[in-house]
MARLO-984821 format. One line per 5 residues: their letters; for each residue x, y, z of N, C-alpha, C. Coordinates in steps of 0.05 Angstrom, whole numbers. Atoms other than C-alpha are relative to their C-alpha. Layout:
<lumgus>
a> X,Y,Z,X,Y,Z,X,Y,Z  ...
</lumgus>
This chain:
<lumgus>
xxxxx> -7,10,-35,-303,2487,1629,-9,18,22  6,-14,-18,-335,2507,1684,27,9,20  -11,-4,-13,-300,2539,1741,26,-27,11  -14,16,-21,-296,2483,1792,7,-22,-16  -3,21,5,-290,2431,1742,30,11,-16
xxxxx> -31,-10,6,-218,2476,1718,18,-10,15  -13,7,-19,-197,2474,1781,1,-33,11  5,26,-6,-212,2401,1794,20,-9,-23  -28,11,22,-160,2387,1726,18,5,6  -27,-10,-15,-107,2429,1744,12,-17,16
xxxxx> -11,11,-18,-104,2404,1803,7,-30,4  -14,26,6,-102,2335,1776,19,-2,-17  -17,9,21,-54,2345,1726,25,13,17  -30,9,-23,-7,2371,1780,14,-10,18  -1,31,-10,-18,2313,1818,17,-16,-13
xxxxx> -12,21,21,4,2274,1768,30,8,-12  -33,-4,4,68,2313,1751,18,5,19  -24,-12,-28,98,2326,1821,17,-25,-7  -4,18,-2,109,2245,1826,27,-7,-17  -21,4,23,150,2251,1755,25,11,8
xxxxx> -26,-18,-2,200,2301,1773,9,-13,22  -7,5,-16,213,2278,1837,27,-32,-4  -14,15,10,254,2213,1810,24,16,-13  -24,-12,13,302,2258,1777,20,20,19  -15,-13,-27,315,2297,1840,14,-16,12
xxxxx> -12,28,-13,327,2226,1870,20,-9,-12  -26,5,9,376,2212,1820,22,14,5  -19,-26,-3,413,2276,1818,8,-13,37  -15,-2,-29,421,2267,1894,15,-27,0  -17,20,1,450,2199,1886,26,2,-7
xxxxx> -25,1,6,494,2215,1837,20,12,17  -20,-17,-17,529,2274,1880,9,-9,27  -13,16,-12,536,2221,1936,17,-23,-7  -24,21,12,565,2177,1898,26,9,-13  -29,-11,12,612,2219,1867,19,13,29
xxxxx> -21,-12,-28,637,2249,1940,3,-28,6  -11,20,-9,643,2181,1965,24,-15,-13  -24,7,12,690,2167,1902,20,18,5  -28,-24,-20,727,2229,1923,18,-15,26  -18,-1,-25,741,2215,1990,15,-29,3
xxxxx> 3,35,-5,754,2132,1973,24,0,-14  -16,8,19,822,2139,1942,12,-31,-1  -17,35,6,866,2074,1915,27,13,4  -31,-13,-10,936,2086,1945,21,-24,-26  -13,9,21,979,2062,1883,39,-4,6
xxxxx> -31,3,-2,1058,2049,1872,4,22,-29  -11,-19,25,1097,2091,1830,9,-17,-25  10,16,31,1105,2038,1777,-29,-5,-18  19,-4,4,1035,2034,1769,-17,15,-8  9,-26,16,1028,2099,1751,-5,12,-27
xxxxx> -16,2,30,1024,2131,1679,20,8,3  -29,-3,6,1092,2151,1650,-8,33,6  8,-25,-8,1062,2221,1647,-7,13,25  5,-11,-40,1040,2229,1724,32,-4,16  -29,7,-19,1113,2196,1743,14,25,-9
xxxxx> -20,-33,11,1151,2257,1702,-4,20,11  7,-12,-29,1109,2299,1739,7,3,23  2,11,-32,1109,2271,1804,39,7,10  -27,4,-7,1192,2262,1797,9,35,-1  -11,-24,7,1202,2332,1771,-7,15,29
xxxxx> 16,-13,-33,1154,2358,1838,18,-7,13  -8,3,-26,1184,2322,1890,28,2,-6  -42,1,3,1266,2325,1866,3,-20,15  -20,31,-8,1303,2292,1915,-18,-5,24  28,3,-37,1237,2297,1968,-3,-34,8
xxxxx> 8,21,-5,1213,2229,1999,-33,1,-14  36,9,-6,1140,2208,1965,-10,-25,16  14,16,-28,1102,2172,2018,-21,-13,-5  28,20,5,1040,2159,1991,-6,12,-28  15,-17,23,997,2162,1918,-22,-12,-1
xxxxx> 20,11,5,933,2158,1913,-17,9,-26  17,-15,23,885,2161,1851,-30,2,7  27,-7,-7,822,2192,1860,-18,13,-19  28,-13,17,750,2214,1818,1,31,11  2,-35,-14,747,2298,1831,-18,6,-27
xxxxx> 16,-12,17,690,2323,1795,-2,-18,-31  11,17,28,678,2262,1744,33,-4,-14  -26,-3,12,761,2272,1733,11,-22,20  -22,14,-12,820,2222,1749,23,21,12  -18,-20,-12,867,2256,1795,15,-20,24
xxxxx> -21,12,-9,936,2233,1821,7,14,28  -11,-12,-23,951,2255,1893,20,-11,15  -35,2,-16,1025,2256,1928,0,13,23  -11,-18,-14,1046,2269,1991,35,-6,9  -28,10,-3,1119,2277,2000,5,28,10
xxxxx> -13,-9,-28,1167,2303,2045,26,20,-17  -20,-15,10,1214,2359,2013,0,20,24  -9,-23,-8,1259,2394,2054,-12,-2,33  7,-5,-22,1233,2371,2123,-38,1,0  27,-9,2,1162,2400,2094,-24,-15,-20
xxxxx> 15,8,11,1097,2358,2075,-11,21,-19  13,-8,28,1072,2369,2007,-23,-12,-12  22,12,14,1007,2352,1970,-4,0,-19  -4,4,24,1013,2346,1899,-20,-15,-11  30,15,22,956,2339,1857,6,1,-29
xxxxx> -16,2,21,975,2310,1782,-31,-5,-14  22,15,11,915,2301,1724,6,-24,-15  -9,20,13,919,2239,1688,14,-4,-27  -17,-4,18,955,2273,1632,24,9,-2  -29,-12,-5,1017,2293,1672,2,32,7
xxxxx> 0,-17,-7,993,2362,1686,0,6,32  5,-7,-24,1008,2388,1743,-29,23,13  13,-9,-12,948,2411,1782,-4,15,24  -10,-12,-27,966,2435,1856,28,-13,12  -18,13,-23,1026,2437,1900,-5,17,24
xxxxx> 13,-13,-24,1019,2456,1964,10,-12,28  0,16,-27,1041,2447,2042,-24,-22,7  30,10,-17,992,2402,2079,8,8,22  2,-6,-24,982,2441,2136,-21,-18,13  15,13,-20,935,2396,2165,18,-22,14
xxxxx> -18,14,-12,992,2357,2185,20,15,14  -14,-18,-9,1032,2415,2208,-17,4,23  16,1,-19,971,2426,2252,6,-20,27  -1,9,-8,975,2374,2282,28,-4,21  -28,-6,-9,1055,2371,2296,3,17,25
xxxxx> 6,-22,-13,1045,2444,2326,-13,-15,32  5,8,-20,996,2412,2375,8,-21,20  -21,17,-15,1039,2352,2399,24,16,3  -20,-17,2,1095,2405,2403,-13,12,34  15,-15,-32,1047,2445,2458,-1,-17,17
xxxxx> 11,19,-11,1018,2385,2481,37,-11,24  -24,16,-6,1094,2357,2496,17,25,27  -15,-27,-9,1113,2429,2523,-18,3,33  19,9,-21,1051,2416,2582,10,-19,13  -7,17,-18,1078,2354,2602,26,2,12
xxxx> -20,-10,-11,1147,2379,2617,-8,18,24  9,-13,-9,1120,2435,2648,-15,-10,40  20,20,-15,1074,2391,2692,25,-14,27  -14,5,-15,1129,2357,2715,16,8,22
</lumgus>
Protein backbone atom coordinates (compact mmCIF):
# COMPACT_ATOMS: atom_id res chain seq x y z
CA UNK A 1 0.00 0.00 0.00
CA UNK A 2 1.33 3.42 -0.87
CA UNK A 3 1.75 6.08 1.83
CA UNK A 4 -1.10 8.24 0.52
CA UNK A 5 -3.45 5.27 0.35
CA UNK A 6 -2.44 4.12 3.85
CA UNK A 7 -3.09 7.60 5.25
CA UNK A 8 -6.51 7.77 3.57
CA UNK A 9 -7.41 4.33 4.92
CA UNK A 10 -6.39 5.22 8.51
CA UNK A 11 -8.16 8.58 8.32
CA UNK A 12 -11.35 6.92 7.06
CA UNK A 13 -11.20 4.22 9.76
CA UNK A 14 -10.73 6.84 12.48
CA UNK A 15 -13.57 8.96 11.11
CA UNK A 16 -15.90 5.96 11.07
CA UNK A 17 -14.93 4.83 14.59
CA UNK A 18 -15.44 8.22 16.23
CA UNK A 19 -19.26 8.37 15.95
CA UNK A 20 -19.49 4.87 17.41
CA UNK A 21 -17.84 6.00 20.65
CA UNK A 22 -19.95 9.14 21.00
CA UNK A 23 -23.25 7.40 21.86
CA UNK A 24 -21.55 5.61 24.77
CA UNK A 25 -20.36 8.94 26.13
CA UNK A 26 -23.80 10.47 25.65
CA UNK A 27 -25.50 7.54 27.44
CA UNK A 28 -23.07 7.77 30.38
CA UNK A 29 -23.70 11.51 30.68
CA UNK A 30 -27.47 10.97 30.54
CA UNK A 31 -27.30 8.22 33.20
CA UNK A 32 -25.28 10.50 35.49
CA UNK A 33 -27.82 13.30 34.99
CA UNK A 34 -30.75 10.99 35.78
CA UNK A 35 -29.00 9.70 38.92
CA UNK A 36 -28.38 13.26 40.10
CA UNK A 37 -32.01 14.19 39.46
CA UNK A 38 -33.18 11.09 41.34
CA UNK A 39 -30.96 12.01 44.28
CA UNK A 40 -32.41 15.52 44.35
CA UNK A 41 -36.03 14.34 44.19
CA UNK A 42 -36.74 12.51 47.42
CA UNK A 43 -40.19 11.10 48.12
CA UNK A 44 -41.64 12.08 51.48
CA UNK A 45 -42.98 9.15 53.51
CA UNK A 46 -44.90 8.54 56.71
CA UNK A 47 -43.38 6.43 59.47
CA UNK A 48 -45.81 3.56 58.75
CA UNK A 49 -44.59 3.44 55.13
CA UNK A 50 -40.98 2.73 56.14
CA UNK A 51 -39.51 -0.77 56.24
CA UNK A 52 -39.55 -2.24 59.76
CA UNK A 53 -35.75 -2.21 60.01
CA UNK A 54 -35.64 1.50 59.06
CA UNK A 55 -38.40 2.33 61.59
CA UNK A 56 -36.50 0.56 64.37
CA UNK A 57 -33.22 2.38 63.65
CA UNK A 58 -34.91 5.75 63.26
CA UNK A 59 -36.81 5.41 66.55
CA UNK A 60 -33.61 4.34 68.33
CA UNK A 61 -31.58 7.25 66.93
CA UNK A 62 -34.33 9.85 67.41
CA UNK A 63 -34.98 8.83 71.01
CA UNK A 64 -37.42 11.35 72.50
CA UNK A 65 -36.81 13.72 69.58
CA UNK A 66 -39.46 14.85 67.11
CA UNK A 67 -39.28 13.30 63.64
CA UNK A 68 -40.21 16.14 61.32
CA UNK A 69 -39.81 14.56 57.89
CA UNK A 70 -38.62 11.33 56.28
CA UNK A 71 -37.70 11.03 52.60
CA UNK A 72 -36.82 8.04 50.48
CA UNK A 73 -33.96 8.86 48.13
CA UNK A 74 -31.63 7.07 45.74
CA UNK A 75 -27.93 7.74 46.21
CA UNK A 76 -25.36 5.99 44.06
CA UNK A 77 -28.02 3.52 42.99
CA UNK A 78 -29.01 2.57 46.55
CA UNK A 79 -32.16 3.40 48.50
CA UNK A 80 -31.53 5.68 51.48
CA UNK A 81 -34.02 7.01 54.01
CA UNK A 82 -33.21 10.51 55.22
CA UNK A 83 -34.96 11.98 58.25
CA UNK A 84 -34.95 15.42 59.82
CA UNK A 85 -35.24 15.08 63.59
CA UNK A 86 -35.29 17.68 66.37
CA UNK A 87 -33.33 16.40 69.38
CA UNK A 88 -32.90 18.69 72.40
CA UNK A 89 -33.69 21.72 70.24
CA UNK A 90 -31.11 20.85 67.57
CA UNK A 91 -32.00 19.64 64.09
CA UNK A 92 -30.30 16.41 63.01
CA UNK A 93 -30.18 14.70 59.64
CA UNK A 94 -30.27 10.91 59.98
CA UNK A 95 -29.57 8.66 57.00
CA UNK A 96 -30.51 4.98 57.11
CA UNK A 97 -29.98 2.21 54.54
CA UNK A 98 -32.89 0.10 53.36
CA UNK A 99 -31.71 -2.77 55.58
CA UNK A 100 -31.87 -0.54 58.70
CA UNK A 101 -28.15 0.15 58.97
CA UNK A 102 -27.34 3.67 60.22
CA UNK A 103 -25.39 5.53 57.54
CA UNK A 104 -25.00 8.88 59.30
CA UNK A 105 -26.37 11.10 62.02
CA UNK A 106 -25.24 14.70 62.02
CA UNK A 107 -26.32 18.16 63.01
CA UNK A 108 -28.07 19.89 60.13
CA UNK A 109 -25.88 22.98 60.07
CA UNK A 110 -27.64 24.56 57.07
CA UNK A 111 -30.64 25.43 59.23
CA UNK A 112 -28.38 26.68 62.03
CA UNK A 113 -26.79 29.14 59.60
CA UNK A 114 -30.24 30.41 58.61
CA UNK A 115 -31.16 30.87 62.28
CA UNK A 116 -27.93 32.78 62.92
CA UNK A 117 -28.65 35.06 59.97
CA UNK A 118 -32.20 35.67 61.24
CA UNK A 119 -30.91 36.44 64.73
CA UNK A 120 -28.34 38.86 63.31
CA UNK A 121 -31.03 40.42 61.12
CA UNK A 122 -33.26 40.79 64.17
CA UNK A 123 -30.45 42.55 66.06
CA UNK A 124 -29.99 44.94 63.16
CA UNK A 125 -33.73 45.76 63.22
CA UNK A 126 -33.63 46.47 66.95
CA UNK A 127 -30.55 48.65 66.58
CA UNK A 128 -32.22 50.64 63.80
CA UNK A 129 -35.17 51.64 66.03
